[in-house]
N, C-alpha and C positions, 0 to 999 in steps of 0.2 A: 502494499498500502503506499509507503514513505517514497519508494522507489520510483512509481507511477506518480505522485506528486512532484518527485524532484525533475522527471522525465517533463511532466507539463512545463512547470516553473523556467525550464531552458527551453522547450519549443515556443514559449509563450513570449518569450524576452530576450533572445539570444540576438537577433538584430538589431533591437534598440540598445543594448548593453555594447554590443560590438561597435555600433556606429558613434554610439559617446565615446569608446575608447579612440577609436579612429580619428573623432575630432580632438581629443586630449594629445594624443601621441603622434598624428600624422606619420605613423610607423603601422605598415600591416600585420608585420612579425609581433610588435609590441602589443599593438592592439589585440591581437588573437592570445597571447600570454595572459595579457591582464582581465579578458572576457572569462577564458578557462578557469582562471583563480577566483574571479569573481562568484561563477556559480560553485566552483569548489567549496569557497568560505559562506556562500549563502547554503549550502546543506549542511553544513558542520553546524552553522549556528540559527539556521533556521527555528529552532526552539526560543531560541532568545528574539527573534522578530515580534515586536510587540502590534505592529499592524497602527501604527502611528501613521502612517503613510502608506503609499499605493507598493506593491512590489516592486514595480519598475524603479521609482525614484530609489527604492531601497539598495535595490542593485547596481543602481548609476551610482550610488555614495558609496557604495563597496568598493567598486569600480576608481573613483575618483580619489579613495584613499590607496590603492594597490598605486595608480598613478604619483599619486605624493610623496608615498615611503618611497617609491623606485626613483624618483627625483633626489629625493634626501639621499640616498645612498650614494646616487652619481655624483651629489654635490660637495661630498668630502674632498674633492681636487677643486672646486669652485662653486660658485654662488648659486643657491637654488631659484629657482624662476617665481618672481613675486605672485603671478597671477597665473591661473589657468585658462585655458581658452574657452571661456565660456559666455563671453560678452555681457556680462553682467544679468546673465538670463538665468531662471531658476535650471534647476537639475534636466527637468522634464521637459522644459521649451528647448532648453540648449543642447540635449540629448544629440540632433544629428544637424552639423553646418549645412549648408546650402549646396555647397559643392560636391561633397560626401553624398548628400541626399540625392543630389542629380546624377550621379555616377552609380549609384545603388540601381536607382529607376531605372536607367538607361540598360543596366543588365538585366533589369528584370524585365523589361519590355520587349528584351529578344529573346525570353523564353518563349517556346513554343506551347500550346494547349496541348493538355488540361494542366500541364504544371505550373504556366503562370495564374491561373483562376483558381487552383488550389492552394498555392501559395499566399496569394493576396487574402483568399477567404479566412485562410490559417492565420495570419498575421495581423492585417489591416482589419478583419472581419471579427478576428479575435472568436471563430467559432470554433467549438470542439470537431476533433475526426468525425465521430457520428454525424454530425450536423454537414460536414462537408460532404461525407460518402452518401447521404440522401440528397442532397442537392443534384448529386451525378447521378442517381440511382444506383448507386455501388455502395458496398460494405466499409465499415470503418476501418478496416484493415487496407482496403485498397487506396483510402485517403492519405491512410500514415505513409505508406510505402509511397504512394505519387508525391506527396510532399518531401519526405524526405530525398527522393530524386531530385524535386525541385530547387532543395536547398543546394544540392550538390552541383547542379547546373549552373545555377545562377553562380557560386562559388566558382565555378570554371571560369565562366565571363568576366568574371570580376579581377581572375587573377590573368585574365586575356588582357585586361585594360589598367594591370597595375594598381587597382585599389587593394 
């Protein structure tokens, strides 16, 4: 049961956290590392989540702390950045800068059907796999497999464009 909740958390917020990490780091590898560590810490510390904010905000706060911790470690040989690039906006609103968002949407637009629609329904529509499957007249398992294939295809396109 806990594993299923953790998978749902990951599937629901991966792109938001990754996009936010990209905004902070401007480096794909570092953003991926921060994203993975964010979800690891979220799973470990989930019992401590008080629910005072929404899960996406909580996850972005973890990613921000990880980013700042890494900058502190790197700053032993130089000054730590005084600001992080969020443009004075809140975590949720500043999670995706326009350029990164545009490139992600370009890659998403290039996905063929049904991958694009399944991905959009799952991420932007925040629908369950069961609901996505119903929309297509397919099974929940079909929706899961198609979504994961869409994520892989999107990742490939993002790699091709250097995002």
